[in-house]
Structures are given as structure tokens and as C-alpha cells.
MDAnalysis code that builds the backbone (N, CA, C; Angstrom):
import MDAnalysis as mda
import numpy as np

u = mda.Universe.empty(189, n_residues=63, atom_resindex=np.repeat(np.arange(63), 3), trajectory=True)
u.add_TopologyAttr("name", ["N", "CA", "C"] * 63)
u.add_TopologyAttr("resid", np.arange(1, 64))
u.add_TopologyAttr("resname", ["MET", "LYS", "TYR", "MET", "LYS", "SER", "GLN", "MET", "LYS", "GLN", "LEU", "ILE", "LYS", "ASP", "ASN", "LYS", "GLU", "LEU", "GLN", "ASN", "ARG", "LEU", "LYS", "GLU", "LEU", "MET", "LYS", "ASP", "HIS", "GLU", "LEU", "GLU", "LYS", "GLU", "PHE", "ALA", "LEU", "LYS", "ALA", "LEU", "TYR", "HIS", "ALA", "GLU", "VAL", "ALA", "GLU", "GLY", "GLY", "LYS", "TYR", "GLN", "LEU", "ALA", "TYR", "GLN", "ALA", "LEU", "ASP", "LEU", "PRO", "LYS", "LYS"])
u.atoms.positions = np.array([
    [6.104, 9.054, 12.769],
    [7.171, 8.077, 12.781],
    [6.705, 6.861, 11.981],
    [7.592, 6.348, 11.183],
    [7.251, 5.252, 10.282],
    [8.002, 3.973, 10.674],
    [7.314, 2.847, 10.544],
    [7.930, 1.547, 10.810],
    [8.934, 1.230, 9.716],
    [10.139, 0.881, 10.137],
    [11.170, 0.433, 9.199],
    [11.769, -0.851, 9.762],
    [11.635, -1.913, 8.995],
    [12.079, -3.230, 9.458],
    [13.552, -3.228, 9.842],
    [14.395, -2.576, 9.056],
    [15.829, -2.585, 9.339],
    [16.133, -1.902, 10.670],
    [15.449, -0.792, 10.948],
    [15.664, -0.100, 12.217],
    [15.137, -0.931, 13.383],
    [14.018, -1.574, 13.183],
    [13.450, -2.393, 14.244],
    [14.371, -3.566, 14.567],
    [14.923, -4.192, 13.546],
    [15.863, -5.300, 13.760],
    [17.101, -4.823, 14.510],
    [17.599, -3.638, 14.167],
    [18.786, -3.093, 14.841],
    [18.473, -2.791, 16.302],
    [17.314, -2.215, 16.567],
    [16.902, -1.901, 17.936],
    [16.837, -3.175, 18.771],
    [16.263, -4.218, 18.209],
    [16.142, -5.487, 18.930],
    [17.514, -6.120, 19.137],
    [18.356, -6.033, 18.131],
    [19.706, -6.597, 18.232],
    [20.482, -5.964, 19.394],
    [20.235, -4.677, 19.629],
    [20.955, -3.938, 20.660],
    [20.318, -4.023, 22.042],
    [19.178, -4.716, 22.174],
    [18.445, -4.697, 23.427],
    [17.957, -6.094, 23.804],
    [18.510, -6.633, 24.855],
    [18.189, -7.995, 25.298],
    [16.716, -8.129, 25.706],
    [16.179, -7.104, 26.350],
    [14.773, -7.152, 26.768],
    [13.835, -7.260, 25.565],
    [14.137, -6.512, 24.519],
    [13.312, -6.591, 23.307],
    [13.481, -7.932, 22.605],
    [14.662, -8.501, 22.662],
    [14.884, -9.835, 22.076],
    [13.965, -10.845, 22.758],
    [13.886, -10.760, 24.074],
    [13.033, -11.684, 24.820],
    [11.554, -11.455, 24.513],
    [11.139, -10.178, 24.411],
    [9.748, -9.858, 24.085],
    [9.370, -10.386, 22.705],
    [10.303, -10.260, 21.754],
    [10.045, -10.760, 20.403],
    [9.828, -12.269, 20.433],
    [10.674, -12.986, 21.139],
    [10.534, -14.437, 21.239],
    [9.214, -14.817, 21.903],
    [8.832, -14.065, 22.950],
    [7.561, -14.332, 23.632],
    [6.377, -14.132, 22.687],
    [6.401, -13.029, 21.948],
    [5.310, -12.763, 21.002],
    [5.194, -13.871, 19.964],
    [6.321, -14.283, 19.439],
    [6.318, -15.322, 18.410],
    [5.748, -16.630, 18.974],
    [6.151, -16.963, 20.178],
    [5.713, -18.216, 20.784],
    [4.256, -18.152, 21.243],
    [3.926, -17.124, 22.017],
    [2.598, -17.031, 22.622],
    [1.478, -16.850, 21.601],
    [1.775, -16.114, 20.534],
    [0.739, -15.822, 19.551],
    [0.956, -16.544, 18.217],
    [1.963, -17.406, 18.213],
    [2.280, -18.196, 17.017],
    [2.433, -17.304, 15.787],
    [3.229, -16.247, 15.944],
    [3.456, -15.294, 14.865],
    [4.771, -15.569, 14.156],
    [4.785, -15.289, 12.865],
    [6.041, -15.297, 12.130],
    [6.829, -14.070, 12.569],
    [8.129, -14.110, 12.358],
    [8.996, -13.040, 12.848],
    [8.591, -11.663, 12.308],
    [8.240, -11.573, 11.034],
    [7.884, -10.283, 10.432],
    [6.668, -9.660, 11.125],
    [5.667, -10.484, 11.438],
    [4.469, -9.983, 12.107],
    [4.763, -9.641, 13.569],
    [5.605, -10.434, 14.200],
    [5.977, -10.160, 15.589],
    [6.772, -8.861, 15.692],
    [7.619, -8.586, 14.696],
    [8.369, -7.322, 14.681],
    [7.416, -6.132, 14.628],
    [6.423, -6.206, 13.772],
    [5.450, -5.115, 13.657],
    [4.638, -4.964, 14.939],
    [4.234, -6.072, 15.523],
    [3.474, -6.020, 16.766],
    [4.310, -5.393, 17.878],
    [5.567, -5.766, 17.951],
    [6.462, -5.220, 18.961],
    [6.683, -3.726, 18.742],
    [6.793, -3.328, 17.500],
    [6.935, -1.910, 17.166],
    [5.739, -1.119, 17.705],
    [4.545, -1.598, 17.428],
    [3.350, -0.870, 17.857],
    [3.169, -0.906, 19.373],
    [3.632, -1.955, 20.017],
    [3.470, -2.084, 21.461],
    [4.530, -1.317, 22.249],
    [5.761, -1.306, 21.776],
    [6.860, -0.776, 22.575],
    [7.544, 0.468, 22.013],
    [7.293, 0.798, 20.750],
    [8.034, 1.894, 20.114],
    [7.117, 3.045, 19.703],
    [6.115, 2.767, 18.919],
    [5.275, 3.808, 18.317],
    [4.507, 4.617, 19.362],
    [4.206, 5.858, 19.012],
    [3.345, 6.732, 19.810],
    [3.755, 6.828, 21.275],
    [4.997, 7.205, 21.515],
    [5.466, 7.441, 22.874],
    [5.821, 6.196, 23.654],
    [6.066, 5.113, 22.962],
    [6.438, 3.868, 23.629],
    [7.780, 3.977, 24.338],
    [8.060, 3.002, 25.151],
    [9.268, 2.966, 25.975],
    [10.551, 3.101, 25.152],
    [10.557, 2.578, 23.938],
    [11.772, 2.558, 23.122],
    [11.722, 3.526, 21.937],
    [10.795, 4.473, 21.964],
    [10.632, 5.396, 20.845],
    [11.901, 6.219, 20.589],
    [12.494, 6.769, 21.631],
    [13.679, 7.604, 21.443],
    [14.858, 6.803, 20.899],
    [15.026, 5.594, 21.386],
    [16.116, 4.742, 20.896],
    [15.903, 4.408, 19.423],
    [14.660, 4.163, 19.058],
    [14.329, 3.862, 17.659],
    [14.598, 5.073, 16.771],
    [14.178, 6.242, 17.217],
    [14.383, 7.459, 16.444],
    [15.862, 7.783, 16.314],
    [16.643, 7.481, 17.328],
    [18.085, 7.752, 17.274],
    [18.772, 6.930, 16.196],
    [18.228, 5.784, 15.866],
    [18.809, 4.959, 14.794],
    [18.667, 5.605, 13.422],
    [17.731, 6.537, 13.313],
    [17.457, 7.207, 12.047],
    [18.321, 8.462, 11.839],
    [19.000, 8.878, 12.888],
    [19.830, 10.077, 12.794],
    [21.086, 9.792, 11.975],
    [21.514, 10.760, 11.167],
    [22.749, 10.542, 10.399],
    [23.955, 10.438, 11.325],
    [24.814, 9.539, 11.012],
    [26.026, 9.350, 11.820],
    [27.095, 10.335, 11.388],
    [27.787, 10.909, 12.364],
    [28.835, 11.900, 12.043],
    [30.198, 11.286, 12.154],
])
């Protein structure tokens, strides 16, 4: 599975919990949004993370 900024932004847009986690990461670690997005991806999405299936579903072609 590959990190894609557009998919990550869409996943966060659709999920209030991830929006809050992103804000926490940015504040607590003084990260710019782009770096916080990648950190959140690796923490919550990649390699069997809690939001992996939702992220992968964004990549499916729409019918």
C-alpha cells in the first residue's frame, strides 16, 4: 500500500476522529501539515492500522 496525499486528505475529511488526531500531531510535535499527514498515515493507516480498509476503499474505482 502506498501513501497518497489526496487519499489521506479525503480520509481525514470524512473522519472527525482523524481530524482531531491530525490537529494534535501538528500541535504536540510542531509539525507542518504535510509531515503530520504522513505521520498519521504510518500510525493509523499503514500495515494493518485502524483505518487501512477505509483508506484502501478510497482507491477503488467508483461505479
